[in-house]
Every structure is written in C-alpha cells, then in structure tokens.
MARNUDREN-261483 format. One record per residue: residue number from 1; residue in one letter; x, y, z of N, C-alpha, C in turn. Coordinates in nm, 3 decimals. Example, Ala and Ser with C-alpha at 12.3 -4.5 7.8 and 13.67 -1.06 7.14 Angstrom:
2
nr,rest,nX,nY,nZ,caX,caY,caZ,cX,cY,cZ
1,A,1.319,-0.569,0.780,1.230,-0.450,0.780,1.320,-0.330,0.780
2,S,1.285,-0.225,0.708,1.367,-0.106,0.714,1.290,0.003,0.787
***
This chain:
228
nr,rest,nX,nY,nZ,caX,caY,caZ,cX,cY,cZ
1,M,0.085,-0.120,0.000,0.000,0.000,0.000,0.088,0.125,0.000
2,I,0.056,0.223,-0.089,0.130,0.348,-0.097,0.056,0.455,-0.019
3,S,0.127,0.526,0.068,0.062,0.625,0.153,0.021,0.749,0.073
4,A,-0.086,0.815,0.119,-0.138,0.933,0.052,-0.037,1.048,0.061
5,G,-0.037,1.133,-0.039,0.051,1.249,-0.039,0.191,1.222,-0.090
6,S,0.214,1.105,-0.145,0.347,1.072,-0.197,0.378,1.158,-0.319
7,L,0.501,1.204,-0.329,0.546,1.276,-0.448,0.588,1.177,-0.557
8,L,0.654,1.070,-0.513,0.704,0.968,-0.605,0.669,0.831,-0.547
9,S,0.609,0.746,-0.628,0.572,0.614,-0.577,0.583,0.510,-0.687
10,A,0.590,0.385,-0.645,0.596,0.273,-0.738,0.510,0.161,-0.683
11,V,0.442,0.091,-0.773,0.356,-0.020,-0.733,0.384,-0.138,-0.825
12,G,0.416,-0.252,-0.764,0.427,-0.378,-0.837,0.535,-0.382,-0.943
13,L,0.652,-0.324,-0.915,0.758,-0.321,-1.016,0.820,-0.458,-1.036
14,L,0.824,-0.499,-1.162,0.895,-0.621,-1.202,0.999,-0.581,-1.305
15,K,1.122,-0.631,-1.286,1.228,-0.606,-1.383,1.324,-0.723,-1.384
16,S,1.344,-0.778,-1.503,1.435,-0.892,-1.518,1.545,-0.857,-1.617
17,Y,1.662,-0.912,-1.593,1.774,-0.904,-1.686,1.808,-1.047,-1.725
18,G,1.758,-1.090,-1.841,1.773,-1.230,-1.877,1.697,-1.316,-1.778
19,P,1.760,-1.421,-1.726,1.690,-1.508,-1.630,1.688,-1.452,-1.487
20,T,1.758,-1.340,-1.465,1.768,-1.283,-1.330,1.661,-1.179,-1.307
21,R,1.580,-1.198,-1.205,1.475,-1.102,-1.170,1.530,-1.006,-1.066
22,A,1.552,-0.879,-1.107,1.607,-0.778,-1.016,1.500,-0.721,-0.924
23,L,1.380,-0.701,-0.976,1.267,-0.653,-0.896,1.151,-0.750,-0.914
24,D,1.085,-0.782,-0.803,0.981,-0.884,-0.806,0.858,-0.836,-0.727
25,G,0.789,-0.737,-0.786,0.671,-0.681,-0.719,0.705,-0.575,-0.616
26,A,0.803,-0.490,-0.645,0.848,-0.389,-0.549,0.753,-0.270,-0.544
27,D,0.721,-0.227,-0.421,0.643,-0.105,-0.396,0.731,-0.005,-0.322
28,F,0.705,0.124,-0.345,0.789,0.226,-0.282,0.714,0.359,-0.283
29,S,0.742,0.444,-0.183,0.687,0.580,-0.186,0.778,0.673,-0.106
30,V,0.778,0.801,-0.145,0.853,0.904,-0.072,0.775,1.035,-0.083
31,H,0.773,1.110,0.027,0.698,1.236,0.034,0.791,1.356,0.017
32,P,0.738,1.472,-0.017,0.821,1.594,-0.022,0.889,1.617,0.112
33,G,1.018,1.648,0.108,1.093,1.674,0.229,1.135,1.553,0.308
34,E,1.105,1.434,0.257,1.138,1.311,0.328,1.265,1.248,0.270
35,V,1.349,1.195,0.358,1.468,1.121,0.317,1.444,0.974,0.347
36,V,1.441,0.892,0.242,1.420,0.748,0.259,1.548,0.675,0.221
37,A,1.601,0.598,0.314,1.720,0.517,0.288,1.678,0.382,0.233
38,V,1.734,0.345,0.120,1.707,0.216,0.057,1.827,0.126,0.084
39,M,1.808,0.023,0.165,1.916,-0.062,0.206,1.897,-0.204,0.152
40,G,1.998,-0.287,0.170,1.990,-0.425,0.123,2.126,-0.472,0.076
41,P,2.145,-0.602,0.067,2.274,-0.656,0.024,2.300,-0.629,-0.124
42,S,2.425,-0.643,-0.163,2.463,-0.628,-0.303,2.385,-0.727,-0.388
43,G,2.332,-0.679,-0.502,2.255,-0.765,-0.590,2.110,-0.781,-0.551
44,S,2.064,-0.704,-0.451,1.927,-0.718,-0.402,1.825,-0.648,-0.491
45,G,1.871,-0.555,-0.574,1.780,-0.478,-0.658,1.771,-0.332,-0.622
46,R,1.856,-0.286,-0.530,1.851,-0.146,-0.486,1.871,-0.049,-0.602
47,S,1.980,-0.069,-0.678,2.010,0.024,-0.787,1.907,0.016,-0.898
48,T,1.855,-0.105,-0.924,1.750,-0.118,-1.025,1.626,-0.041,-0.983
49,L,1.592,-0.048,-0.855,1.478,0.028,-0.804,1.500,0.177,-0.827
50,L,1.617,0.227,-0.791,1.648,0.369,-0.810,1.636,0.407,-0.958
51,H,1.690,0.325,-1.046,1.687,0.356,-1.189,1.545,0.356,-1.244
52,C,1.459,0.268,-1.194,1.319,0.268,-1.236,1.247,0.392,-1.183
53,L,1.272,0.428,-1.057,1.208,0.545,-0.998,1.248,0.672,-1.071
54,A,1.372,0.679,-1.118,1.423,0.798,-1.186,1.389,0.801,-1.334
55,G,1.324,0.696,-1.384,1.289,0.693,-1.525,1.405,0.662,-1.616
56,I,1.514,0.612,-1.560,1.630,0.573,-1.642,1.604,0.438,-1.707
57,V,1.540,0.349,-1.632,1.507,0.215,-1.679,1.355,0.197,-1.670
58,R,1.296,0.138,-1.773,1.153,0.106,-1.770,1.134,-0.032,-1.706
59,P,1.044,-0.044,-1.610,1.016,-0.177,-1.555,0.941,-0.262,-1.658
60,D,0.952,-0.394,-1.643,0.877,-0.483,-1.731,0.728,-0.477,-1.699
61,E,0.697,-0.459,-1.572,0.559,-0.444,-1.527,0.559,-0.349,-1.408
62,G,0.438,-0.297,-1.377,0.426,-0.205,-1.265,0.423,-0.061,-1.310
63,V,0.397,0.027,-1.215,0.378,0.169,-1.245,0.460,0.255,-1.150
64,V,0.529,0.354,-1.206,0.594,0.458,-1.127,0.515,0.586,-1.149
65,T,0.476,0.651,-1.039,0.398,0.774,-1.047,0.476,0.888,-0.984
66,Y,0.487,0.998,-1.058,0.555,1.117,-1.006,0.460,1.236,-1.015
67,D,0.433,1.296,-0.900,0.348,1.414,-0.894,0.215,1.392,-0.965
68,G,0.159,1.274,-0.947,0.028,1.242,-1.004,0.029,1.195,-1.148
69,H,0.148,1.188,-1.210,0.159,1.145,-1.349,0.233,1.011,-1.357
70,R,0.191,0.927,-1.448,0.254,0.796,-1.464,0.386,0.813,-1.539
71,L,0.496,0.810,-1.464,0.629,0.827,-1.522,0.659,0.718,-1.625
72,T,0.610,0.599,-1.599,0.638,0.486,-1.687,0.571,0.503,-1.823
73,D,0.472,0.591,-1.836,0.404,0.612,-1.963,0.464,0.725,-2.045
74,L,0.552,0.804,-1.986,0.607,0.920,-2.056,0.708,0.876,-2.162
75,P,0.713,0.946,-2.276,0.815,0.916,-2.376,0.954,0.951,-2.324
76,D,1.056,0.898,-2.389,1.194,0.917,-2.344,1.230,1.065,-2.328
77,A,1.188,1.149,-2.423,1.225,1.291,-2.419,1.170,1.359,-2.295
78,E,1.047,1.325,-2.256,0.989,1.388,-2.137,1.054,1.337,-2.009
79,R,1.089,1.209,-2.007,1.158,1.156,-1.889,1.297,1.218,-1.877
80,S,1.363,1.241,-1.989,1.495,1.306,-1.986,1.482,1.449,-1.935
81,A,1.376,1.519,-1.976,1.355,1.656,-1.931,1.333,1.661,-1.780
82,L,1.261,1.563,-1.726,1.243,1.555,-1.581,1.375,1.536,-1.510
83,R,1.459,1.449,-1.565,1.589,1.423,-1.500,1.678,1.547,-1.503
84,R,1.663,1.630,-1.605,1.743,1.752,-1.612,1.690,1.861,-1.519
85,G,1.558,1.870,-1.507,1.501,1.984,-1.437,1.446,1.957,-1.298
86,E,1.380,1.842,-1.278,1.312,1.818,-1.151,1.376,1.711,-1.065
87,F,1.469,1.636,-1.123,1.541,1.533,-1.049,1.688,1.575,-1.037
88,G,1.748,1.546,-0.922,1.890,1.567,-0.903,1.956,1.433,-0.870
89,F,2.085,1.420,-0.903,2.155,1.294,-0.884,2.289,1.315,-0.816
90,V,2.318,1.229,-0.718,2.448,1.226,-0.651,2.498,1.083,-0.654
91,F,2.619,1.063,-0.705,2.674,0.928,-0.718,2.793,0.910,-0.625
92,Q,2.836,0.785,-0.612,2.943,0.752,-0.518,3.072,0.829,-0.545
93,F,3.108,0.843,-0.671,3.235,0.908,-0.704,3.215,1.047,-0.766
94,G,3.098,1.107,-0.743,3.076,1.245,-0.786,3.048,1.262,-0.933
95,R,3.131,1.199,-1.017,3.118,1.210,-1.163,3.122,1.354,-1.211
96,L,3.217,1.429,-1.156,3.238,1.566,-1.203,3.315,1.563,-1.334
97,V,3.297,1.666,-1.415,3.368,1.676,-1.543,3.509,1.727,-1.515
98,P,3.613,1.648,-1.541,3.748,1.686,-1.497,3.804,1.811,-1.564
99,E,3.756,1.843,-1.685,3.809,1.959,-1.757,3.749,2.091,-1.708
100,L,3.641,2.085,-1.632,3.574,2.206,-1.584,3.616,2.238,-1.441
101,T,3.609,2.365,-1.404,3.633,2.402,-1.264,3.515,2.353,-1.180
102,C,3.533,2.355,-1.049,3.424,2.312,-0.961,3.303,2.403,-0.975
103,L,3.325,2.532,-0.996,3.213,2.624,-1.017,3.142,2.591,-1.148
104,E,3.217,2.565,-1.252,3.156,2.531,-1.381,3.080,2.399,-1.373
105,N,3.132,2.304,-1.296,3.062,2.178,-1.276,2.929,2.201,-1.206
106,T,2.930,2.283,-1.103,2.808,2.309,-1.027,2.704,2.380,-1.113
107,A,2.750,2.470,-1.198,2.659,2.548,-1.283,2.612,2.471,-1.406
108,L,2.673,2.357,-1.434,2.646,2.285,-1.558,2.498,2.256,-1.583
109,P,2.421,2.204,-1.485,2.279,2.178,-1.513,2.202,2.303,-1.554
110,L,2.237,2.417,-1.497,2.171,2.542,-1.532,2.210,2.587,-1.672
111,R,2.336,2.569,-1.707,2.382,2.604,-1.841,2.313,2.517,-1.944
112,L,2.299,2.387,-1.914,2.231,2.296,-2.006,2.084,2.332,-2.022
113,A,2.028,2.395,-1.919,1.888,2.439,-1.925,1.872,2.572,-1.997
114,G,1.984,2.633,-2.039,1.978,2.756,-2.117,2.004,2.884,-2.041
115,L,2.041,2.873,-1.913,2.066,2.993,-1.834,2.199,3.056,-1.875
116,R,2.204,3.188,-1.875,2.328,3.258,-1.908,2.436,3.226,-1.807
117,R,2.560,3.227,-1.854,2.672,3.185,-1.770,2.681,3.264,-1.640
118,K,2.669,3.396,-1.647,2.686,3.478,-1.527,2.582,3.443,-1.421
119,E,2.456,3.431,-1.463,2.350,3.399,-1.368,2.364,3.257,-1.315
120,A,2.399,3.163,-1.405,2.415,3.024,-1.365,2.526,3.010,-1.262
121,E,2.637,3.078,-1.284,2.750,3.066,-1.192,2.723,3.139,-1.061
122,A,2.644,3.245,-1.065,2.607,3.314,-0.940,2.522,3.221,-0.853
123,R,2.425,3.153,-0.915,2.342,3.060,-0.840,2.424,2.942,-0.790
124,A,2.515,2.895,-0.874,2.600,2.782,-0.836,2.689,2.819,-0.717
125,L,2.743,2.940,-0.719,2.831,2.983,-0.610,2.756,2.991,-0.478
126,R,2.630,3.029,-0.481,2.553,3.035,-0.357,2.538,2.895,-0.296
127,W,2.517,2.795,-0.382,2.508,2.659,-0.330,2.644,2.609,-0.280
128,M,2.750,2.646,-0.348,2.883,2.607,-0.303,2.914,2.669,-0.168
129,E,2.870,2.791,-0.146,2.890,2.857,-0.017,2.815,2.783,0.093
130,R,2.691,2.741,0.063,2.611,2.670,0.163,2.673,2.536,0.200
131,L,2.745,2.478,0.105,2.807,2.347,0.128,2.956,2.357,0.160
132,D,3.001,2.478,0.191,3.139,2.502,0.237,3.245,2.461,0.137
133,V,3.220,2.484,0.008,3.322,2.454,-0.094,3.343,2.571,-0.189
134,A,3.303,2.692,-0.148,3.321,2.808,-0.235,3.468,2.834,-0.263
135,D,3.557,2.799,-0.169,3.700,2.822,-0.190,3.759,2.732,-0.299
136,A,3.682,2.632,-0.342,3.730,2.542,-0.448,3.676,2.580,-0.585
137,R,3.611,2.694,-0.595,3.538,2.726,-0.719,3.629,2.734,-0.842
138,R,3.752,2.776,-0.826,3.841,2.789,-0.942,3.927,2.664,-0.965
139,K,3.916,2.567,-0.875,3.994,2.444,-0.889,3.919,2.342,-0.973
140,R,3.995,2.250,-1.032,3.934,2.140,-1.105,3.917,2.021,-1.011
141,P,3.828,1.928,-1.044,3.801,1.816,-0.954,3.926,1.741,-0.906
142,G,4.026,1.729,-0.992,4.147,1.658,-0.953,4.232,1.732,-0.852
143,E,4.197,1.857,-0.824,4.275,1.939,-0.732,4.210,1.954,-0.595
144,V,4.098,1.884,-0.571,4.030,1.895,-0.443,4.022,1.757,-0.378
145,S,3.994,1.755,-0.248,3.983,1.629,-0.175,3.853,1.557,-0.213
146,G,3.846,1.430,-0.174,3.725,1.353,-0.202,3.602,1.413,-0.138
147,G,3.615,1.460,-0.014,3.503,1.521,0.056,3.457,1.649,-0.011
148,Q,3.554,1.731,-0.055,3.518,1.854,-0.125,3.449,1.822,-0.258
149,G,3.506,1.726,-0.330,3.449,1.690,-0.458,3.305,1.640,-0.445
150,Q,3.278,1.564,-0.339,3.142,1.514,-0.322,3.046,1.626,-0.283
151,R,3.094,1.724,-0.208,3.008,1.839,-0.176,2.981,1.923,-0.300
152,V,3.079,1.931,-0.390,3.055,2.000,-0.519,2.949,1.924,-0.597
153,A,2.956,1.791,-0.597,2.857,1.709,-0.667,2.718,1.729,-0.608
154,I,2.710,1.745,-0.476,2.580,1.769,-0.412,2.529,1.909,-0.448
155,A,2.619,2.007,-0.450,2.579,2.142,-0.492,2.524,2.138,-0.635
156,R,2.589,2.062,-0.722,2.542,2.049,-0.860,2.402,1.985,-0.863
157,A,2.379,1.887,-0.777,2.248,1.821,-0.773,2.139,1.914,-0.721
158,L,2.174,2.006,-0.635,2.076,2.094,-0.572,2.054,2.225,-0.646
159,V,2.143,2.258,-0.739,2.142,2.393,-0.799,2.015,2.421,-0.878
160,T,1.949,2.320,-0.930,1.825,2.340,-1.004,1.702,2.337,-0.912
161,T,1.726,2.325,-0.781,1.619,2.308,-0.681,1.526,2.194,-0.723
162,P,1.581,2.073,-0.734,1.500,1.959,-0.778,1.397,1.920,-0.673
163,R,1.293,1.854,-0.719,1.190,1.807,-0.628,1.223,1.669,-0.572
164,V,1.306,1.594,-0.645,1.350,1.462,-0.599,1.500,1.451,-0.623
165,I,1.572,1.401,-0.522,1.716,1.377,-0.536,1.741,1.228,-0.518
166,F,1.812,1.170,-0.612,1.851,1.029,-0.605,2.000,1.024,-0.570
167,A,2.032,0.961,-0.459,2.170,0.953,-0.412,2.210,0.806,-0.401
168,D,2.306,0.765,-0.483,2.349,0.625,-0.487,2.485,0.612,-0.419
169,E,2.486,0.562,-0.296,2.608,0.547,-0.215,2.688,0.678,-0.213
170,P,2.629,0.790,-0.173,2.696,0.920,-0.184,2.821,0.936,-0.100
171,T,2.840,0.852,0.002,2.960,0.863,0.086,3.049,0.740,0.074
172,G,3.020,0.654,-0.022,3.093,0.527,-0.033,3.241,0.540,-0.055
173,A,3.284,0.653,-0.114,3.426,0.673,-0.143,3.495,0.761,-0.039
174,L,3.425,0.793,0.071,3.478,0.886,0.170,3.507,0.816,0.302
175,D,3.601,0.873,0.380,3.623,0.822,0.515,3.506,0.863,0.603
176,S,3.498,0.807,0.722,3.379,0.827,0.806,3.358,0.973,0.843
177,L,3.465,1.047,0.872,3.451,1.187,0.912,3.396,1.271,0.797
178,N,3.457,1.256,0.678,3.408,1.329,0.562,3.267,1.285,0.525
179,G,3.240,1.155,0.539,3.108,1.103,0.507,3.000,1.165,0.593
180,E,3.027,1.177,0.722,2.929,1.236,0.813,2.907,1.384,0.783
181,R,3.015,1.453,0.752,3.003,1.597,0.718,2.919,1.614,0.592
182,V,2.945,1.531,0.492,2.869,1.538,0.367,2.722,1.510,0.392
183,M,2.692,1.406,0.472,2.553,1.371,0.497,2.480,1.480,0.577
184,E,2.548,1.542,0.671,2.486,1.650,0.747,2.446,1.765,0.655
185,L,2.538,1.806,0.570,2.511,1.917,0.479,2.406,1.880,0.376
186,F,2.417,1.759,0.324,2.325,1.712,0.221,2.181,1.706,0.272
187,T,2.160,1.637,0.384,2.024,1.622,0.434,1.966,1.755,0.483
188,E,2.049,1.839,0.541,2.001,1.971,0.585,1.953,2.053,0.466
189,A,2.034,2.056,0.359,1.998,2.134,0.240,1.875,2.077,0.172
190,A,1.865,1.945,0.164,1.750,1.883,0.099,1.621,1.913,0.174
191,R,1.627,1.906,0.307,1.506,1.932,0.386,1.464,2.079,0.376
192,E,1.562,2.169,0.368,1.529,2.310,0.354,1.454,2.338,0.224
193,T,1.488,2.266,0.119,1.423,2.288,-0.011,1.300,2.199,-0.029
194,R,1.270,2.115,0.070,1.156,2.023,0.065,1.172,1.920,-0.046
195,A,1.294,1.889,-0.082,1.318,1.784,-0.182,1.296,1.647,-0.118
196,A,1.239,1.557,-0.194,1.232,1.417,-0.152,1.365,1.352,-0.189
197,V,1.419,1.270,-0.100,1.548,1.207,-0.124,1.536,1.055,-0.120
198,V,1.583,0.991,-0.225,1.593,0.845,-0.230,1.741,0.813,-0.215
199,L,1.779,0.760,-0.100,1.918,0.741,-0.063,1.953,0.592,-0.061
200,V,2.026,0.546,-0.161,2.070,0.407,-0.165,2.201,0.394,-0.089
201,T,2.203,0.307,0.010,2.325,0.288,0.089,2.325,0.149,0.153
202,H,2.444,0.103,0.189,2.453,-0.021,0.265,2.507,0.008,0.405
203,E,2.532,0.137,0.434,2.592,0.176,0.560,2.488,0.224,0.660
204,V,2.487,0.163,0.777,2.390,0.200,0.881,2.410,0.344,0.925
205,R,2.536,0.390,0.932,2.563,0.526,0.978,2.509,0.630,0.880
206,V,2.505,0.595,0.752,2.448,0.686,0.651,2.296,0.681,0.657
207,A,2.241,0.562,0.670,2.095,0.546,0.679,2.038,0.619,0.801
208,A,2.121,0.640,0.903,2.075,0.707,1.024,2.032,0.852,0.998
209,Y,2.076,0.910,0.887,2.038,1.046,0.852,1.902,1.052,0.785
210,S,1.842,0.938,0.757,1.713,0.935,0.688,1.596,0.945,0.786
211,D,1.479,0.971,0.731,1.355,0.971,0.811,1.296,0.831,0.820
212,R,1.327,0.749,0.720,1.267,0.617,0.713,1.360,0.525,0.636
213,E,1.362,0.398,0.674,1.446,0.300,0.606,1.360,0.191,0.543
214,V,1.396,0.152,0.421,1.333,0.036,0.358,1.444,-0.059,0.317
215,V,1.413,-0.186,0.314,1.511,-0.289,0.279,1.465,-0.360,0.152
216,V,1.555,-0.368,0.054,1.528,-0.443,-0.068,1.595,-0.580,-0.053
217,R,1.517,-0.684,-0.071,1.571,-0.819,-0.061,1.494,-0.907,-0.159
218,D,1.570,-0.975,-0.243,1.510,-1.063,-0.344,1.408,-0.989,-0.431
219,G,1.437,-0.862,-0.458,1.354,-0.786,-0.551,1.228,-0.727,-0.493
220,T,1.205,-0.743,-0.362,1.088,-0.683,-0.298,1.135,-0.580,-0.195
221,V,1.043,-0.492,-0.157,1.076,-0.383,-0.064,0.996,-0.398,0.064
222,R,1.066,-0.388,0.177,0.999,-0.393,0.307,1.032,-0.267,0.384
223,D,0.930,-0.197,0.428,0.947,-0.075,0.507,0.977,-0.113,0.651
224,M,1.089,-0.067,0.703,1.127,-0.106,0.839,1.035,-0.044,0.945
225,A,0.959,0.059,0.907,0.867,0.121,1.003,0.726,0.065,0.990
226,G,0.708,-0.029,0.899,0.575,-0.086,0.878,0.547,-0.099,0.732
227,A,0.426,-0.132,0.696,0.391,-0.149,0.556,0.394,-0.018,0.482
228,L,0.432,-0.021,0.353,0.433,0.099,0.271,0.292,0.148,0.247
***
C-alpha cells in the first residue's frame, strides 16, 4: 500500500535481466521533504529500483507515479527533461567533469537548461557557499579532496532546486569523518528545499540520517517502520 501524499511512488515493479529477476513486485513511496534510505545486500535490486524510480530504466511491469503522473508512460524525451530539471543525482564518485572548474561543474545543469553563464555561476556559487566549498570554485576536480568533490557534486544536484534527489552510495568513497560531514550538509539542504530524497546505501551510519528505512531483498521492498 502506498501512503497518501506521496510525491514519487511505485507499485508492483517487475524487472528482469535475462533469467535474473532484479525486482519482483516492489512497492515504494517518498513524500516531499522526506529522506528514505534504501538498504539491502549487493545484488538485491537497490540500484535497479532507483533507476526505475528515476525513469532511467523502464520496468517490465508495474507503475511509477511522479506528482500524479505515470512516469512509466512518458516518452523518453519527457523523462529526460524531468531528469534535467526536476530530479537531481548524486553518485558515489561524484562524476564531475574533470576539464571544468568546480564552479563550472556546479553550474552545468543550469547552463544545459539555457541559463546565461553569469547567472548560472552566481546561483552555483551560492550553493557552493552553503556546502562550504566556495574556496574550491576555481579548482578542477582533480585538485580537491574527495570530501570537497562530493560536496561539489551535491551542490550540482541541488542547484536546479530539484523536487527529488537520487543519491546512490553518496559517501561510499569517503572516510567516516568526511562522510558524516557530507551527509549533514546534504540532508540539511534537501530538507530546507523540501526535496524528496531516495538514498541508496549499505551503511547503517548513513541510513541514520534518513527519516525512514526500507530494505530491498530478493527484488521486494519492506518498510522497516511498517507497511508501505
């Protein structure tokens, strides 16, 4: 059962890769301003769930609904537009463009959306300041620490003020101290903007920053606080 008021939800997701069933009737929901940690062992279907929720992968069966619209029914171009404008992404290794400065990386989603460089970089710098990486604005990703680079990646994810943020092991490449700092800043900023966060992690200390935990096992989802 999906709770009322969900911004993003999924019902009965099935997804197979050859003979392997990655999702087997998975249900999921997240509300505006809520951080949901998606946990489970490697190969459980966590990343497949995230990719289906983000419209990157189409499920074989089931429905993903975003803001009252069936995401699974949208054509590729419309799903891509959502990922550029209303969804933000944070990955384990940041995936910053090495040839660009950290400021240019942060401003990139705005530039791709057609914003003028000066305005895009001004907005990007404000997010970098909030995440304590403004001093790295002229440096390239290879010139900053892992913790700084991940905060730049989070600033890039937040710069468009997305309604949903997908974070796949966002602290997996960081030591515990940097990981905790990143999670504090990340969850604080997301809650301030009322973004819904889907946080894939296998670390209990990272999941502790969430409002709710769900476990993916054998392609199904179980809400640790009760039924979805």
